[in-house]
Steps between C-alpha positions, in 0.01 A plus 500: 500500500394145590239453768629295796252264665578311815412454864641554845390397844566535869585174679500494881564184703352401835782685681409823322814493284474661155647320199731734305717417200807673357413582139677643199670397180873421520596845370255685729529616859299250705209606721279322753139437396200280566483194269397602149540395142380535146190334364584211267301396192173322584544571873242673721605771747415260786723227353774756443496615861471157658776358280741788563432499875552124532818514291648780715386336826666169409838663419 
């Protein structure tokens, strides 16, 4: 079994609204989650989280 490494975070705006994303592969049942994603080569956990959060926020 491969070890998964990644990050997730809770993002709340000034109105107290929580950022949630609908996640899942095309063949999977989708579920709501906080922004998260896998760690890429030569990326720190902090970079992973900030990059994934910004990407999801800008969608």
